[in-house]
C-alpha positions as CSV (number, residue, x, y, z in Angstrom):
1,M,-66.9,-27.3,-30.6
2,L,-68.0,-24.7,-33.1
3,R,-71.0,-22.4,-32.5
4,D,-73.8,-22.4,-34.9
5,E,-72.7,-19.0,-36.3
6,Q,-69.9,-20.6,-37.5
7,L,-71.4,-23.6,-39.1
8,S,-73.2,-21.1,-40.8
9,I,-69.9,-19.7,-42.2
10,L,-68.8,-22.7,-43.1
11,R,-71.9,-24.0,-45.1
12,D,-71.6,-20.5,-47.1
13,I,-68.2,-21.2,-48.2
14,S,-69.1,-24.6,-49.2
15,Q,-72.1,-23.7,-50.9
16,S,-69.9,-20.8,-52.4
17,I,-72.5,-18.2,-51.3
18,A,-71.3,-14.7,-50.3
19,F,-71.3,-13.2,-47.2
20,A,-71.6,-9.6,-45.6
21,D,-68.2,-7.8,-44.4
22,D,-69.0,-8.0,-41.3
23,R,-68.3,-11.9,-40.9
24,H,-64.8,-11.6,-42.4
25,G,-63.9,-11.1,-38.7
26,K,-65.3,-14.5,-38.1
27,I,-63.6,-16.3,-40.8
28,G,-60.4,-14.9,-39.5
29,E,-60.9,-17.3,-36.6
30,L,-62.2,-20.1,-38.7
31,I,-59.0,-19.9,-41.2
32,A,-56.3,-20.1,-37.7
33,D,-58.6,-22.9,-36.5
34,G,-57.8,-24.3,-39.8
35,Y,-61.5,-24.8,-40.9
36,V,-60.9,-22.1,-43.8
37,M,-58.0,-21.1,-46.2
38,K,-58.0,-18.1,-48.7
39,D,-57.0,-18.8,-52.2
40,G,-56.7,-15.2,-53.7
41,D,-60.2,-13.6,-53.1
42,L,-62.0,-16.6,-52.7
43,F,-62.8,-18.7,-49.4
44,E,-62.5,-22.7,-49.2
45,L,-63.0,-25.2,-46.6
46,T,-60.0,-27.2,-45.7
47,A,-60.6,-31.2,-44.7
48,K,-61.2,-30.7,-40.9
49,G,-63.8,-27.9,-42.3
50,V,-65.6,-30.4,-44.8
51,T,-65.8,-32.8,-42.2
52,A,-67.5,-30.1,-39.5
53,V,-70.3,-29.3,-41.9
54,E,-70.8,-32.9,-42.9
55,E,-70.4,-33.9,-38.8
56,H,-73.4,-31.1,-38.3
57,A,-75.2,-32.4,-40.9
58,A,-75.7,-35.9,-39.8
59,L,-76.4,-34.8,-36.3
60,G,-79.0,-32.7,-37.5
61,A,-80.3,-35.5,-39.7
62,T,-80.4,-37.9,-36.2
63,D,-82.0,-34.8,-34.3
64,A,-84.7,-34.2,-36.7
65,E,-85.2,-38.1,-36.8
66,Q,-85.7,-38.4,-32.8
67,A,-88.0,-35.3,-33.0
68,S,-90.0,-37.3,-35.6
69,V,-90.1,-40.7,-33.3
70,S,-91.0,-38.9,-30.5
71,S,-93.6,-36.7,-31.9
72,D,-95.6,-40.3,-33.0
73,R,-95.6,-41.6,-30.0
74,L,-97.3,-38.6,-28.2
75,I,-100.1,-39.0,-30.8
């Protein structure tokens, strides 16, 4: 299971957002786990990384929908 910080890095890579050097060690872990690959100076998500980002986004949408339904019931 990926931690929030790891998912944040994956989302940044998927959106081609630059990130600070202090996160490069964490990227090494994601590369070793098969979520990211390095192409020259750039990082790219592997199919496994893309799937992880998409699944997390889908879970986040489900959580938001459930929170909305719960708050509607409280009124």
